[in-house]
C-alpha positions as CSV (number, residue, x, y, z in Angstrom):
1,M,-23.6,29.0,27.1
2,K,-20.1,28.0,26.2
3,S,-21.3,24.7,24.9
4,P,-23.1,26.0,21.8
5,V,-20.2,28.3,20.9
6,V,-17.8,25.4,21.2
7,L,-20.1,23.2,19.1
8,V,-20.4,25.9,16.3
9,A,-16.6,26.4,16.3
10,L,-16.0,22.6,16.0
11,L,-18.6,22.4,13.2
12,L,-16.9,25.2,11.3
13,L,-13.5,23.6,11.8
14,V,-14.8,20.2,10.5
15,A,-16.5,21.9,7.5
16,G,-13.3,23.8,6.7
17,C,-11.4,20.5,6.6
18,Q,-13.7,19.1,4.0
19,V,-13.2,21.9,1.5
20,R,-10.7,21.0,-1.2
21,P,-7.8,23.4,-1.1
22,T,-7.5,25.6,-4.2
23,S,-4.4,27.2,-5.7
24,T,-4.2,30.9,-5.1
25,D,-1.5,31.3,-7.8
26,T,-2.5,33.6,-10.6
27,F,-0.6,34.3,-13.8
28,T,-0.6,36.9,-16.6
29,H,0.9,34.6,-19.3
30,P,1.0,30.8,-19.8
31,S,4.8,30.9,-20.0
32,Q,4.9,31.8,-16.3
33,I,3.4,28.4,-15.4
34,Q,6.4,26.2,-14.5
35,H,4.7,23.8,-12.1
36,W,1.4,22.0,-12.8
37,R,-0.7,19.0,-12.4
38,M,-2.9,18.1,-15.3
39,D,-5.4,15.2,-15.8
40,G,-6.8,14.1,-19.1
41,K,-6.8,11.6,-21.9
42,L,-4.3,10.9,-24.6
43,G,-5.5,9.2,-27.8
44,Y,-3.2,8.2,-30.7
45,R,-3.3,6.6,-34.1
46,T,-0.6,5.3,-36.4
47,A,-0.8,3.4,-39.7
48,N,-0.7,0.1,-37.8
49,D,-1.9,0.8,-34.3
50,G,-4.0,3.1,-32.1
51,G,-5.0,3.5,-28.5
52,S,-5.9,5.8,-25.7
53,A,-5.2,6.2,-22.0
54,T,-6.0,8.5,-19.2
55,F,-3.1,10.4,-17.7
56,E,-2.0,12.4,-14.7
57,W,0.9,14.7,-15.4
58,Q,2.9,16.5,-12.7
59,Q,5.5,19.0,-14.0
60,Q,8.3,21.0,-12.4
61,P,10.8,23.1,-14.3
62,T,13.4,20.4,-14.8
63,R,11.4,17.2,-14.1
64,G,8.1,15.6,-14.9
65,D,6.1,12.5,-14.2
66,I,3.2,11.2,-16.4
67,R,1.1,8.3,-15.1
68,F,-0.9,6.5,-17.8
69,S,-3.7,4.1,-17.2
70,G,-5.8,2.3,-19.7
71,P,-5.3,0.3,-22.9
72,L,-1.9,1.5,-24.3
73,G,-0.9,-2.1,-24.6
74,F,0.7,-1.9,-21.2
75,G,-2.4,-1.4,-18.9
76,S,-0.6,1.2,-16.9
77,A,2.7,3.0,-17.3
78,E,4.7,5.7,-15.7
79,L,7.0,8.0,-17.6
80,R,9.3,10.2,-15.5
81,W,12.3,12.3,-16.3
82,D,14.8,14.7,-14.9
83,T,17.7,16.6,-16.6
84,G,19.5,14.1,-18.9
85,R,17.7,11.0,-17.9
86,A,14.3,9.4,-18.3
87,E,12.6,6.2,-17.2
88,L,9.5,4.3,-18.4
89,I,8.0,1.8,-16.1
90,T,5.3,-0.6,-17.3
91,A,3.8,-3.8,-15.8
92,R,6.2,-5.8,-18.1
93,E,9.4,-3.9,-18.4
94,Q,11.5,-0.9,-17.5
95,Y,13.2,1.3,-20.0
96,Q,15.8,4.1,-19.6
97,A,16.9,6.8,-22.0
98,R,18.3,10.3,-22.0
99,S,15.0,11.9,-22.9
100,P,11.3,11.2,-22.3
101,G,10.6,11.5,-26.0
102,E,12.7,8.5,-26.7
103,L,10.7,6.4,-24.3
104,A,7.3,7.6,-25.5
105,W,8.1,5.5,-28.6
106,H,7.5,2.3,-26.5
107,L,4.0,3.6,-25.6
108,T,2.7,4.8,-28.9
109,G,5.0,3.5,-31.7
110,F,6.1,7.0,-32.8
111,W,8.3,9.8,-31.5
112,L,6.2,11.9,-29.2
113,P,8.2,15.1,-28.4
114,I,7.5,15.4,-24.6
115,S,9.9,18.3,-24.3
116,A,7.9,20.3,-26.8
117,L,4.6,18.9,-25.4
118,Q,5.4,20.7,-22.1
119,Y,5.0,24.0,-24.0
120,W,2.3,22.9,-26.5
121,A,0.0,21.8,-23.6
122,R,0.2,25.4,-22.3
123,G,-0.6,26.8,-25.8
124,L,3.0,27.9,-26.5
125,P,5.4,27.1,-29.3
126,W,8.4,25.2,-28.1
127,P,11.4,27.6,-28.0
128,G,13.8,24.7,-29.0
129,A,12.9,24.8,-32.7
130,P,11.5,27.2,-35.3
131,G,7.8,27.0,-36.0
132,E,4.9,28.7,-37.8
133,A,2.1,29.8,-35.6
134,S,-1.3,31.5,-36.0
135,Y,-3.2,33.2,-33.1
136,D,-6.7,34.4,-32.5
137,D,-7.8,37.9,-31.3
138,Q,-7.0,37.1,-27.7
139,E,-3.4,36.0,-28.7
140,Q,-4.3,32.3,-28.1
141,L,-2.4,29.8,-30.2
142,L,-4.7,28.3,-32.9
143,T,-2.3,26.4,-35.1
144,L,1.4,25.6,-35.0
145,D,3.7,23.8,-37.4
146,Q,6.7,22.7,-35.5
147,L,9.1,19.7,-35.5
148,G,7.2,18.3,-38.5
149,W,3.9,18.3,-36.5
150,Q,0.8,20.2,-37.5
151,L,-1.0,21.2,-34.3
152,E,-4.5,22.6,-33.6
153,F,-5.4,24.1,-30.3
154,D,-8.9,24.7,-29.0
155,R,-11.3,24.6,-26.1
156,Y,-9.4,27.3,-24.2
157,E,-10.7,27.9,-20.7
158,P,-9.6,30.3,-18.0
159,V,-7.3,28.8,-15.4
160,A,-5.4,30.8,-12.7
161,G,-5.8,34.1,-14.5
162,V,-4.8,32.8,-18.0
163,S,-6.5,30.9,-20.8
164,L,-5.1,27.4,-21.4
165,P,-6.0,24.9,-24.1
166,H,-8.1,21.9,-23.1
167,R,-7.7,20.1,-26.4
168,L,-4.7,19.7,-28.7
169,K,-4.8,17.8,-31.9
170,A,-1.5,16.9,-33.7
171,Q,-0.5,15.0,-36.9
172,Q,2.8,14.1,-38.5
173,N,3.4,11.7,-41.4
174,G,0.2,9.7,-40.7
175,N,0.7,9.6,-37.0
176,R,-1.9,11.4,-34.9
177,F,-2.5,12.2,-31.3
178,T,-5.1,14.1,-29.3
179,L,-4.5,15.5,-25.8
180,L,-7.8,16.2,-24.0
181,I,-7.1,18.1,-20.7
182,K,-9.9,17.6,-18.2
183,E,-8.3,19.5,-15.3
184,W,-5.5,22.0,-15.1
185,A,-3.9,22.8,-11.7
186,P,-1.1,25.2,-12.2
187,G,1.1,26.5,-9.4
188,K,3.7,25.2,-7.0
189,P,3.4,21.6,-5.9
Protein backbone atom coordinates (compact mmCIF):
# COMPACT_ATOMS: atom_id res chain seq x y z
CA MET A 1 0.00 0.00 0.00
CA LYS A 2 2.87 2.40 0.75
CA SER A 3 4.43 1.76 -2.62
CA PRO A 4 1.73 3.52 -4.75
CA VAL A 5 1.64 6.49 -2.36
CA VAL A 6 5.42 6.85 -2.52
CA LEU A 7 5.32 6.51 -6.32
CA VAL A 8 2.65 9.22 -6.66
CA ALA A 9 4.61 11.50 -4.32
CA LEU A 10 7.79 11.00 -6.35
CA LEU A 11 5.95 11.67 -9.64
CA LEU A 12 4.49 14.90 -8.25
CA LEU A 13 7.92 15.97 -7.02
CA VAL A 14 9.54 15.29 -10.41
CA ALA A 15 6.69 17.04 -12.25
CA GLY A 16 7.06 20.05 -9.96
CA CYS A 17 10.77 20.26 -10.77
CA GLN A 18 9.98 20.55 -14.47
CA VAL A 19 7.73 23.60 -14.11
CA ARG A 20 9.55 26.82 -14.93
CA PRO A 21 9.47 29.14 -11.91
CA THR A 22 7.49 32.32 -12.41
CA SER A 23 7.89 35.65 -10.70
CA THR A 24 5.24 36.44 -8.15
CA ASP A 25 6.19 40.12 -8.07
CA THR A 26 3.36 42.43 -9.09
CA PHE A 27 3.49 46.16 -9.63
CA THR A 28 1.01 49.03 -9.88
CA HIS A 29 3.21 51.30 -12.03
CA PRO A 30 6.13 50.62 -14.42
CA SER A 31 8.39 52.96 -12.40
CA GLN A 32 8.34 50.39 -9.57
CA ILE A 33 10.21 47.88 -11.75
CA GLN A 34 13.87 48.27 -10.83
CA HIS A 35 15.08 44.73 -11.63
CA TRP A 36 14.34 42.90 -14.85
CA ARG A 37 15.40 40.49 -17.52
CA MET A 38 14.28 41.29 -21.03
CA ASP A 39 14.83 39.40 -24.29
CA GLY A 40 14.29 40.80 -27.74
CA LYS A 41 15.77 42.26 -30.87
CA LEU A 42 17.45 45.59 -31.60
CA GLY A 43 17.50 46.90 -35.15
CA TYR A 44 19.18 50.13 -36.24
CA ARG A 45 19.80 52.19 -39.35
CA THR A 46 22.11 55.13 -39.96
CA ALA A 47 22.88 57.00 -43.18
CA ASN A 48 25.84 54.66 -43.79
CA ASP A 49 25.05 51.47 -41.94
CA GLY A 50 22.41 49.25 -40.40
CA GLY A 51 22.08 46.01 -38.56
CA SER A 52 20.24 44.00 -36.00
CA ALA A 53 20.93 41.68 -33.10
CA THR A 54 19.07 39.72 -30.51
CA PHE A 55 19.69 40.77 -26.94
CA GLU A 56 19.27 39.67 -23.36
CA TRP A 57 19.18 42.56 -20.90
CA GLN A 58 19.50 42.13 -17.15
CA GLN A 59 18.99 45.27 -15.10
CA GLN A 60 19.38 46.18 -11.44
CA PRO A 61 18.97 49.69 -10.03
CA THR A 62 22.61 50.79 -10.53
CA ARG A 63 24.01 48.22 -12.94
CA GLY A 64 23.08 46.50 -16.13
CA ASP A 65 24.25 43.91 -18.60
CA ILE A 66 23.14 43.55 -22.22
CA ARG A 67 24.36 40.58 -24.25
CA PHE A 68 24.00 40.99 -28.00
CA SER A 69 24.27 38.21 -30.54
CA GLY A 70 23.93 38.50 -34.26
CA PRO A 71 25.23 40.65 -37.07
CA LEU A 72 26.15 43.95 -35.41
CA GLY A 73 29.52 43.77 -37.09
CA PHE A 74 30.90 42.02 -34.01
CA GLY A 75 29.03 38.71 -34.02
CA SER A 76 28.42 38.98 -30.30
CA ALA A 77 29.06 41.62 -27.70
CA GLU A 78 28.42 42.31 -24.05
CA LEU A 79 27.77 45.78 -22.69
CA ARG A 80 27.87 46.04 -18.91
CA TRP A 81 27.90 48.97 -16.56
CA ASP A 82 27.87 50.04 -12.97
CA THR A 83 27.90 53.49 -11.39
CA GLY A 84 30.56 55.58 -13.16
CA ARG A 85 32.01 52.86 -15.37
CA ALA A 86 31.05 50.79 -18.39
CA GLU A 87 32.66 48.08 -20.47
CA LEU A 88 31.99 46.71 -23.94
CA ILE A 89 33.46 43.32 -24.77
CA THR A 90 33.43 42.04 -28.35
CA ALA A 91 35.20 39.13 -30.03
CA ARG A 92 37.81 41.62 -31.31
CA GLU A 93 38.28 44.25 -28.61
CA GLN A 94 37.39 45.61 -25.20
CA TYR A 95 36.36 49.20 -24.61
CA GLN A 96 35.86 51.12 -21.39
CA ALA A 97 34.10 54.40 -20.70
CA ARG A 98 32.25 56.23 -17.96
CA SER A 99 28.79 55.46 -19.37
CA PRO A 100 27.20 52.71 -21.47
CA GLY A 101 25.90 55.27 -23.98
CA GLU A 102 29.46 56.17 -24.95
CA LEU A 103 30.20 52.51 -25.70
CA ALA A 104 27.01 51.89 -27.66
CA TRP A 105 28.59 54.08 -30.34
CA HIS A 106 30.97 51.19 -31.15
CA LEU A 107 27.99 48.90 -31.78
CA THR A 108 25.74 51.16 -33.84
CA GLY A 109 27.73 54.19 -35.01
CA PHE A 110 25.49 56.64 -33.13
CA TRP A 111 24.90 57.71 -29.55
CA LEU A 112 22.34 55.34 -28.04
CA PRO A 113 21.27 56.76 -24.65
CA ILE A 114 21.28 53.58 -22.55
CA SER A 115 20.51 55.52 -19.35
CA ALA A 116 17.35 56.90 -20.95
CA LEU A 117 16.57 53.57 -22.64
CA GLN A 118 16.29 52.01 -19.17
CA TYR A 119 13.20 54.21 -18.71
CA TRP A 120 11.94 54.24 -22.29
CA ALA A 121 11.85 50.42 -22.37
CA ARG A 122 9.36 50.54 -19.47
CA GLY A 123 7.24 53.17 -21.25
CA LEU A 124 8.49 56.06 -19.10
CA PRO A 125 10.14 59.40 -19.91
CA TRP A 126 13.71 59.61 -18.63
CA PRO A 127 13.73 61.93 -15.56
CA GLY A 128 17.20 63.22 -16.51
CA ALA A 129 15.99 65.57 -19.27
CA PRO A 130 12.86 67.48 -20.27
CA GLY A 131 10.58 65.86 -22.79
CA GLU A 132 7.22 66.18 -24.50
CA ALA A 133 4.98 63.15 -24.08
CA SER A 134 1.54 62.00 -25.20
CA TYR A 135 -0.48 59.25 -23.53
CA ASP A 136 -3.49 57.09 -24.38
CA ASP A 137 -6.64 56.64 -22.26
CA GLN A 138 -4.91 54.02 -20.08
CA GLU A 139 -2.05 56.48 -19.36
CA GLN A 140 0.35 54.49 -21.53
CA LEU A 141 3.09 56.49 -23.23
CA LEU A 142 2.40 56.75 -26.97
CA THR A 143 4.99 59.30 -28.16
CA LEU A 144 7.91 61.06 -26.55
CA ASP A 145 10.34 63.72 -27.78
CA GLN A 146 13.38 63.62 -25.51
CA LEU A 147 17.13 64.15 -25.95
CA GLY A 148 16.49 64.95 -29.60
CA TRP A 149 14.86 61.54 -30.15
CA GLN A 150 11.31 61.12 -31.44
CA LEU A 151 9.95 57.90 -29.93
CA GLU A 152 6.81 55.84 -30.57
CA PHE A 153 5.62 53.17 -28.15
CA ASP A 154 3.18 50.39 -28.97
CA ARG A 155 2.28 46.75 -28.54
CA TYR A 156 1.68 47.14 -24.81
CA GLU A 157 1.06 43.88 -23.00
CA PRO A 158 0.25 43.09 -19.36
CA VAL A 159 3.27 41.93 -17.37
CA ALA A 160 3.36 41.51 -13.57
CA GLY A 161 0.31 43.72 -13.01
CA VAL A 162 1.28 46.58 -15.35
CA SER A 163 1.26 47.19 -19.11
CA LEU A 164 4.72 47.39 -20.66
CA PRO A 165 5.65 48.28 -24.24
CA HIS A 166 6.87 45.48 -26.45
CA ARG A 167 7.96 47.73 -29.31
CA LEU A 168 9.73 51.06 -29.26
CA LYS A 169 10.67 52.96 -32.44
CA ALA A 170 13.02 55.93 -32.27
CA GLN A 171 14.60 58.36 -34.73
CA GLN A 172 17.03 61.26 -34.46
CA ASN A 173 18.82 63.11 -37.28
CA GLY A 174 18.52 60.22 -39.74
CA ASN A 175 19.49 57.58 -37.15
CA ARG A 176 16.81 55.05 -36.26
CA PHE A 177 16.46 52.13 -33.93
CA THR A 178 13.68 49.71 -33.05
CA LEU A 179 13.57 47.74 -29.84
CA LEU A 180 11.33 44.65 -30.05
CA ILE A 181 10.81 43.07 -26.66
CA LYS A 182 9.82 39.42 -26.89
CA GLU A 183 9.83 38.62 -23.18
CA TRP A 184 9.69 40.77 -20.05
CA ALA A 185 10.60 39.25 -16.67
CA PRO A 186 10.41 42.03 -14.07
CA GLY A 187 11.24 41.42 -10.44
CA LYS A 188 14.19 40.67 -8.24
CA PRO A 189 17.00 38.61 -9.81
